[in-house]
C-alpha positions as CSV (number, residue, x, y, z in Angstrom):
1,M,98.7,108.7,89.2
2,I,101.0,106.7,91.4
3,E,104.5,106.0,90.1
4,L,107.4,104.1,91.7
5,E,110.7,104.6,89.8
6,N,113.8,102.5,90.6
7,L,112.6,102.4,94.2
8,S,114.2,100.4,97.0
9,Y,113.2,100.0,100.6
10,T,115.4,98.8,103.4
11,Y,114.0,97.4,106.7
12,G,115.9,96.1,109.7
13,G,119.2,96.3,107.9
14,G,118.1,94.2,104.9
15,E,116.7,95.3,101.5
16,L,113.0,94.3,101.3
17,L,112.4,95.9,97.9
18,S,114.9,96.5,95.2
19,D,114.8,98.6,92.0
20,V,111.0,98.5,91.9
21,S,109.3,100.5,89.0
22,L,105.5,100.5,88.9
23,R,102.9,102.9,87.4
24,L,99.2,102.9,88.4
25,Q,97.2,104.7,85.7
26,P,93.9,106.5,86.4
27,G,91.0,104.0,86.4
28,S,93.3,100.9,86.4
29,F,92.7,97.8,88.5
30,H,95.7,95.8,89.9
31,F,96.2,92.8,92.0
32,L,99.5,92.5,94.0
33,T,100.6,89.0,95.0
34,G,103.5,87.4,96.6
35,P,104.4,85.2,99.6
36,S,103.9,86.4,103.2
37,G,106.7,88.9,104.1
38,A,107.5,89.7,100.5
39,G,106.6,93.3,100.9
40,K,102.9,93.6,99.7
41,T,101.9,95.8,102.7
42,T,105.1,97.8,102.4
43,I,104.3,98.7,98.8
44,L,100.8,99.8,99.8
45,K,102.3,101.9,102.6
46,L,104.7,103.5,100.1
47,C,101.8,104.3,97.8
48,Y,100.0,106.4,100.4
49,G,103.0,108.0,102.0
50,A,103.1,106.0,105.3
51,L,106.6,105.0,104.3
52,L,109.2,106.7,102.3
53,P,111.6,104.9,99.9
54,T,115.2,104.4,100.8
55,T,116.3,105.2,97.3
56,G,114.4,106.0,94.1
57,R,111.5,108.2,93.3
58,L,107.9,108.0,94.4
59,S,105.4,110.3,92.6
60,V,101.7,110.5,93.7
61,F,99.4,112.7,91.7
62,K,102.4,114.1,89.9
63,Q,104.0,115.2,93.2
64,D,107.3,113.9,94.5
65,I,106.3,112.6,97.9
66,A,109.7,113.3,99.4
67,R,109.1,117.0,98.8
68,L,105.8,117.2,100.5
69,D,105.4,118.8,104.0
70,R,103.1,117.4,106.6
71,D,100.1,119.4,105.5
72,Q,100.6,118.6,101.8
73,L,100.9,115.0,102.7
74,A,97.7,115.0,104.7
75,L,95.9,116.6,101.7
76,M,97.3,114.0,99.3
77,R,96.2,111.1,101.6
78,R,92.6,112.4,101.4
79,R,92.6,111.3,97.8
80,I,93.7,107.7,98.7
81,G,91.3,105.4,100.5
82,V,93.0,102.5,102.4
83,V,91.4,99.3,103.6
84,H,93.8,97.9,106.1
85,Q,94.3,94.1,106.7
86,D,93.5,94.5,110.4
87,C,90.7,97.1,110.3
88,Q,90.5,99.0,113.6
89,F,87.4,100.7,115.0
90,L,86.6,102.6,118.1
91,D,84.3,100.3,120.1
92,H,82.5,103.1,122.0
93,M,81.3,104.7,118.8
94,T,78.5,103.5,116.5
95,L,79.2,102.1,113.1
96,A,78.0,105.3,111.4
97,E,80.3,107.4,113.6
98,N,83.3,105.2,112.9
99,V,82.8,105.3,109.1
100,A,82.3,109.1,109.3
101,L,85.5,109.7,111.2
102,P,87.5,110.9,108.1
103,L,84.7,113.5,107.5
104,T,84.8,114.5,111.1
105,V,88.6,114.9,111.2
106,S,88.5,116.9,108.0
107,G,85.7,119.1,109.2
108,Q,83.4,118.2,106.4
109,I,80.5,116.7,108.3
110,D,77.1,118.3,107.7
111,T,73.5,117.3,106.9
112,A,74.3,116.5,103.3
113,Q,77.3,114.5,104.2
114,R,75.2,112.5,106.8
115,E,72.7,111.7,104.0
116,D,75.7,110.5,101.8
117,L,76.9,108.4,104.7
118,S,73.6,106.6,105.0
119,E,73.6,105.9,101.3
120,L,77.2,104.7,101.4
121,L,76.4,102.2,104.3
122,S,73.4,101.0,102.3
123,W,75.6,100.5,99.3
124,V,77.9,98.1,101.3
125,G,74.9,96.4,102.8
126,L,75.0,97.9,106.3
127,G,72.1,100.3,106.0
128,T,70.3,98.7,109.0
129,R,73.5,98.7,111.2
130,L,74.2,102.4,111.5
131,D,73.7,102.4,115.3
132,S,75.5,99.1,115.9
133,H,78.9,99.1,117.7
134,P,82.0,97.3,116.3
135,P,81.9,94.4,118.8
136,E,78.4,93.5,117.4
137,L,79.6,93.2,113.9
138,S,80.7,90.0,112.1
139,G,84.0,89.8,110.3
140,G,82.3,90.4,106.9
141,E,80.4,93.4,108.3
142,R,83.7,94.9,109.7
143,Q,85.4,94.5,106.3
144,R,82.5,96.2,104.5
145,A,82.5,99.0,107.1
146,A,86.3,99.4,106.5
147,L,85.7,99.7,102.8
148,A,83.0,102.3,103.4
149,R,85.3,104.3,105.7
150,A,88.0,104.1,103.1
151,V,85.8,105.7,100.4
152,I,83.9,108.2,102.5
153,L,86.0,111.1,101.1
154,S,85.5,109.9,97.5
155,P,89.1,109.2,96.9
156,D,90.7,108.8,93.5
157,V,92.6,105.7,94.5
158,V,91.6,102.7,96.7
159,L,94.2,100.5,98.2
160,A,93.1,97.3,99.9
161,D,95.4,95.0,102.0
162,E,94.2,91.4,102.0
163,P,90.5,92.7,102.2
164,T,89.1,89.1,102.0
165,G,91.7,87.4,104.3
166,N,89.3,86.9,107.3
167,V,86.0,86.3,105.5
168,D,84.4,83.3,103.8
169,W,84.2,82.8,100.1
170,E,80.7,84.3,99.7
171,M,81.7,87.4,101.5
172,S,85.0,87.7,99.6
173,Q,83.0,87.7,96.4
174,R,80.7,90.4,97.8
175,L,83.7,92.6,98.7
176,L,85.2,92.0,95.3
177,R,82.0,93.1,93.6
178,L,82.1,96.4,95.6
179,L,85.7,97.0,94.6
180,V,84.9,96.3,91.0
181,E,82.0,98.8,91.2
182,L,84.4,101.4,92.6
183,N,86.7,100.8,89.6
184,K,83.8,101.2,87.2
185,M,83.1,104.6,88.8
186,G,86.6,105.6,87.7
187,K,88.6,104.8,90.9
188,T,92.1,103.3,90.6
189,V,92.1,100.1,92.6
190,L,95.1,98.1,94.0
191,I,94.4,94.9,96.0
192,A,97.2,93.1,97.8
193,T,96.2,89.4,98.2
194,H,97.6,85.9,98.3
195,D,94.2,84.5,97.3
196,M,94.6,83.3,93.7
197,S,91.0,82.1,93.7
198,L,89.9,85.7,94.3
199,I,92.0,86.8,91.3
200,R,90.5,84.1,89.1
201,A,87.0,85.0,90.2
202,A,87.7,88.6,89.0
203,K,88.3,87.5,85.5
204,S,84.7,87.9,84.3
205,Q,84.1,91.2,86.2
206,V,87.0,93.5,85.5
207,Q,90.1,93.9,83.3
208,A,93.0,93.8,85.7
209,R,96.7,93.4,85.9
210,V,98.4,90.9,88.2
211,L,101.7,92.0,89.7
212,R,103.9,89.6,91.7
213,I,106.7,90.4,94.2
214,S,109.6,88.0,93.5
215,Q,113.2,88.4,94.6
216,R,112.5,91.8,96.0
217,Q,111.1,93.1,92.7
218,V,107.6,93.6,91.2
219,Q,107.0,91.7,88.0
220,L,104.0,91.4,85.7
221,A,102.5,87.9,86.6
222,G,100.3,87.7,83.6
223,A,98.4,89.6,80.8
224,D,95.0,91.2,81.3
225,L,92.6,88.9,83.2
């Protein structure tokens, strides 16, 4: 589904990633760990085409990403939902309008989609907050809203960059359960995190692989959780 083959990425004159090979199979669940600045966010950006490798091959849905034009890249990105570490919202728009932005941009918003939007926000526990504005939301509510926006187009892959970094333990567990549910629906999930407690907590919920960035390479940190 997503395959990195002998990939390297150079930033600021230095090599951040070197000879990275990684395959995300359909329906798999992965954690990506490593110290701050090791390249976790960079790998996620490579996976959805925000960055291109310096060398090596990157294949997404069996397409060489380097060969895609802008329109093809945009279509590919609709199949990948991204939860950014610093989730940004438009403060003048309601929560429902913010979450529906991918639908609006892709021209897919209609009555049926609005009903799906309401169900989605209820699923993440925000069914009563549709008309609220971003400044009125707590950190946990913003993270759940970011997850809802990431999956509004029903992507095949969900990438989450430190999704629990700014919330308490209880909320991090709630977010983890939502991501596990998405995986059980058949979504491929990759979570970049430095929180080993989160990974340990996932042990009873999902079969996952833990990948670690070390010395500019991605290594398997352990067997199935």
